[in-house]
Backbone as CSV, one residue per row, in Angstrom:
resi,resn,N_x,N_y,N_z,CA_x,CA_y,CA_z,C_x,C_y,C_z
1,UNK,102.317,102.832,100.904,101.296,100.932,100.959,102.781,100.122,101.616
2,UNK,102.483,99.477,101.890,103.286,98.667,103.379,103.673,96.981,102.225
3,UNK,103.265,97.284,101.436,103.721,95.625,101.036,103.906,96.408,99.114
4,UNK,104.681,95.492,98.573,104.616,95.563,96.756,103.427,95.842,96.356
5,UNK,103.631,96.880,95.020,102.641,97.207,93.831,101.966,95.706,93.273
6,UNK,103.279,94.389,93.156,103.162,92.824,92.176,102.596,92.263,93.423
7,UNK,102.880,92.228,95.147,102.405,91.608,96.021,100.267,91.628,96.571
8,UNK,100.591,93.244,96.695,99.908,93.756,96.641,98.269,93.289,95.467
9,UNK,98.954,93.136,94.315,97.687,92.615,93.330,98.235,91.102,93.333
10,UNK,99.064,90.690,93.445,98.314,89.644,93.616,97.948,88.620,94.882
11,UNK,97.737,89.336,95.919,97.354,89.137,97.277,95.958,88.879,96.906
12,UNK,95.474,90.027,96.189,93.959,90.989,96.032,93.174,89.217,95.147
13,UNK,94.296,89.200,94.089,93.378,88.131,93.137,93.729,86.936,92.993
14,UNK,94.213,86.594,93.945,94.869,84.528,94.474,93.400,84.774,95.403
15,UNK,93.253,85.557,96.693,91.940,85.374,97.121,90.984,85.020,96.324
16,UNK,90.795,84.884,95.213,89.395,84.683,93.986,89.389,83.115,94.889
17,UNK,87.612,82.350,94.862,87.728,81.389,94.293,87.878,80.993,93.521
18,UNK,89.160,79.658,93.147,89.830,78.925,92.559,90.879,79.633,91.960
19,UNK,91.406,80.921,91.971,91.968,81.749,91.405,93.784,81.060,92.315
20,UNK,94.771,80.399,91.366,95.870,79.878,91.326,97.143,81.477,91.508
21,UNK,98.500,80.932,91.785,99.367,82.071,91.507,100.658,81.505,90.803
22,UNK,100.617,81.337,89.961,102.584,80.579,89.302,103.003,81.653,89.166
23,UNK,105.301,81.354,89.154,105.846,81.646,87.704,105.149,81.743,86.677
24,UNK,105.122,83.101,86.154,105.474,82.683,84.449,106.385,82.530,83.928
25,UNK,105.874,81.998,82.612,107.232,81.863,82.209,108.118,83.346,81.199
26,UNK,107.418,84.212,80.957,108.095,85.334,80.760,108.564,85.740,82.093
27,UNK,108.518,85.441,83.469,108.875,86.755,84.092,106.969,87.029,85.307
28,UNK,107.935,87.082,86.286,106.989,87.792,87.047,105.427,86.066,87.288
29,UNK,104.761,87.285,88.444,103.239,85.746,88.601,102.552,85.454,87.827
30,UNK,102.009,84.739,87.295,100.397,84.413,86.150,99.510,84.354,87.623
31,UNK,98.657,85.029,87.381,97.224,84.334,87.739,96.421,83.378,87.249
32,UNK,95.559,82.678,87.423,94.909,81.190,86.702,93.464,81.437,87.253
33,UNK,92.311,80.736,86.568,91.117,80.214,87.473,90.916,79.013,86.089
34,UNK,90.992,78.098,87.295,91.149,76.681,86.426,92.612,76.709,85.200
35,UNK,92.096,76.258,84.104,92.939,76.597,82.814,93.338,77.312,82.262
36,UNK,92.098,78.629,82.481,92.781,79.927,81.318,93.699,80.833,83.346
37,UNK,93.935,81.245,82.132,95.260,83.081,82.318,94.239,84.059,82.254
38,UNK,93.916,84.450,83.960,93.737,86.054,83.602,94.173,86.435,83.337
39,UNK,95.656,86.998,84.223,97.041,87.866,83.381,97.651,87.321,84.042
40,UNK,99.201,88.005,84.155,100.183,88.354,84.887,100.520,89.193,84.969
41,UNK,101.754,89.448,86.274,102.284,90.917,85.908,103.716,90.743,86.225
42,UNK,104.095,91.532,85.858,105.928,91.533,85.604,106.443,92.986,86.932
43,UNK,106.361,92.085,88.241,107.493,92.964,89.092,106.204,94.165,89.569
44,UNK,106.593,94.957,89.732,106.055,96.392,89.998,105.816,97.510,89.229
45,UNK,106.222,97.060,87.353,106.390,97.807,86.333,105.082,97.528,85.104
46,UNK,103.977,96.575,85.392,102.997,96.311,84.242,102.238,94.830,84.704
47,UNK,101.295,94.903,84.656,100.541,94.155,84.635,99.783,93.807,82.926
48,UNK,99.464,91.982,82.254,99.169,91.942,81.408,98.757,91.301,81.696
49,UNK,96.934,91.665,80.581,95.888,90.465,80.694,95.022,89.959,79.737
50,UNK,94.562,89.525,79.623,94.087,89.352,77.619,92.789,89.393,78.153
51,UNK,92.251,89.711,76.995,90.969,90.157,76.563,89.608,89.757,74.921
52,UNK,88.989,89.436,74.858,88.549,89.148,73.994,88.506,90.813,73.061
53,UNK,89.067,90.774,71.411,89.639,92.018,71.023,87.966,93.271,71.318
54,UNK,87.093,93.002,71.185,86.372,93.986,70.792,85.848,94.582,72.511
55,UNK,86.770,93.835,73.239,87.501,93.936,75.116,87.993,94.772,75.281
56,UNK,88.879,94.810,74.060,90.575,94.792,74.485,90.007,96.136,74.002
57,UNK,88.963,96.839,72.978,89.150,98.036,72.296,88.175,99.268,73.275
58,UNK,87.086,98.489,74.019,86.398,99.122,74.775,88.102,99.789,75.846
59,UNK,88.198,99.136,76.453,89.383,98.800,77.600,90.588,100.301,77.680
60,UNK,91.280,100.617,76.782,91.579,100.634,75.724,91.014,102.631,74.689
61,UNK,90.064,102.439,74.327,89.534,103.133,73.822,89.170,103.704,75.623
62,UNK,88.556,103.601,76.883,88.159,104.704,77.785,89.056,104.435,78.433
63,UNK,90.303,104.299,78.197,91.762,104.752,79.048,92.094,103.670,80.217
64,UNK,91.146,102.771,80.216,91.568,102.203,80.995,92.804,101.550,81.255
65,UNK,93.601,100.524,80.073,94.199,99.963,79.714,94.537,100.415,78.259
66,UNK,95.923,99.650,77.684,97.725,99.680,76.839,97.263,98.585,76.457
67,UNK,96.694,99.250,74.822,97.118,98.485,74.070,98.676,97.001,74.488
68,UNK,98.654,95.820,74.412,99.877,95.243,74.637,101.357,95.377,73.976
69,UNK,102.078,96.251,75.227,103.094,95.813,74.979,103.986,95.592,73.629
70,UNK,104.442,94.193,73.598,104.700,93.401,72.810,103.867,93.292,71.391
71,UNK,102.344,92.921,71.537,101.761,92.483,70.601,100.535,93.656,70.843
72,UNK,100.584,94.635,70.499,99.539,95.660,70.015,98.665,95.358,69.303
73,UNK,98.600,94.894,68.357,97.169,94.041,67.731,96.439,92.657,68.637
74,UNK,96.672,92.464,69.252,96.562,91.388,70.213,95.198,91.921,71.249
75,UNK,94.500,90.404,71.434,93.078,90.954,72.594,94.194,91.139,74.038
76,UNK,96.064,91.167,74.136,95.324,90.954,75.546,96.284,93.106,75.834
77,UNK,95.869,93.335,76.932,95.938,94.703,77.519,97.378,94.539,78.291
78,UNK,97.708,96.215,78.364,99.266,96.115,79.027,98.990,97.642,80.061
79,UNK,98.904,97.497,81.544,98.342,98.168,82.784,99.809,98.744,83.078
80,UNK,100.025,99.965,82.894,101.302,100.912,83.818,101.250,100.676,85.010
81,UNK,102.202,100.094,85.796,101.771,100.554,87.637,103.387,101.060,88.076
82,UNK,102.275,102.244,88.210,103.569,103.181,89.110,102.982,104.081,90.186
83,UNK,101.768,104.242,90.723,101.255,103.984,91.791,100.911,103.556,92.461
84,UNK,99.840,103.800,93.963,99.037,102.866,94.851,98.210,103.185,93.754
85,UNK,97.518,104.136,92.929,95.783,104.019,93.002,95.862,102.245,91.301
86,UNK,96.516,102.548,90.716,97.487,101.748,89.577,96.887,100.666,90.601
87,UNK,97.173,99.990,91.985,97.449,99.030,92.178,95.506,98.051,92.205
88,UNK,94.634,99.225,92.128,92.733,99.488,92.415,93.054,99.297,91.291
89,UNK,93.272,99.773,90.192,92.575,99.555,88.694,92.962,98.374,87.896
90,UNK,94.499,97.270,88.151,94.219,96.130,87.879,94.358,95.164,88.250
91,UNK,93.680,95.017,89.450,92.160,94.838,90.300,92.141,94.259,89.950
92,UNK,90.721,96.150,89.436,89.402,95.683,88.960,89.534,95.032,87.124
93,UNK,90.168,95.465,86.492,90.708,94.407,85.070,90.408,92.817,86.011
94,UNK,91.580,92.612,85.837,92.000,91.000,86.625,89.738,90.675,87.260
95,UNK,89.463,91.717,87.533,87.935,90.979,88.231,87.036,90.904,87.126
96,UNK,87.171,92.172,86.589,85.953,91.924,84.267,86.585,91.202,84.534
97,UNK,88.503,90.491,83.970,87.996,88.719,83.773,87.987,87.570,83.891
98,UNK,87.743,87.697,85.143,87.840,86.693,86.308,86.144,86.272,85.993
99,UNK,85.037,87.680,85.937,83.441,87.119,86.098,83.518,87.128,84.443
100,UNK,84.770,87.731,83.846,83.878,87.937,82.042,82.876,88.078,81.893
101,UNK,82.080,88.637,82.158,80.393,89.252,82.318,80.181,88.808,80.166
102,UNK,80.523,89.273,79.004,81.132,88.890,77.892,80.968,87.270,77.552
103,UNK,80.618,86.654,78.558,81.216,85.179,77.724,79.426,84.218,78.347
104,UNK,78.799,84.978,79.362,77.086,84.584,79.459,76.046,85.292,78.259
105,UNK,76.427,86.306,77.401,75.774,86.617,76.409,75.216,85.608,75.805
106,UNK,74.154,85.514,75.064,74.130,83.987,74.008,74.365,84.896,72.756
107,UNK,74.734,83.779,72.396,75.308,84.139,70.806,74.422,84.920,69.434
108,UNK,74.859,86.236,69.072,73.716,86.462,68.150,74.587,86.991,67.034
109,UNK,74.215,86.808,65.476,74.622,87.688,64.774,75.486,88.913,64.562
110,UNK,74.671,89.632,66.329,75.340,90.836,66.944,76.258,90.918,66.898
111,UNK,76.983,89.628,67.642,78.082,89.937,69.397,78.608,88.432,68.627
112,UNK,78.475,87.964,67.816,79.521,87.260,67.026,80.834,87.664,66.908
């Protein structure tokens, strides 16, 4: 990979409609769409992304992410970045958060 893991992720995600990038308050780069943070990347080490708790639980159970490294009981996940393949996995999670398929479901007693 010619560019760093960080740069590859930021380049891919910031190319989507409405996505902006800026320095994150705890270091790294934050990616947003409008006022909503999609997540942030801490250098070439880890990406942190917010999800509704039920979605977070599904991602962790499937092995696609880990509970957040500082706030493990929150809806946030952490994804270690160690290999080129991790970049695609992180971008895929950013895409899930960007598209927010859970936000399109009507509210019922089953998914409240």
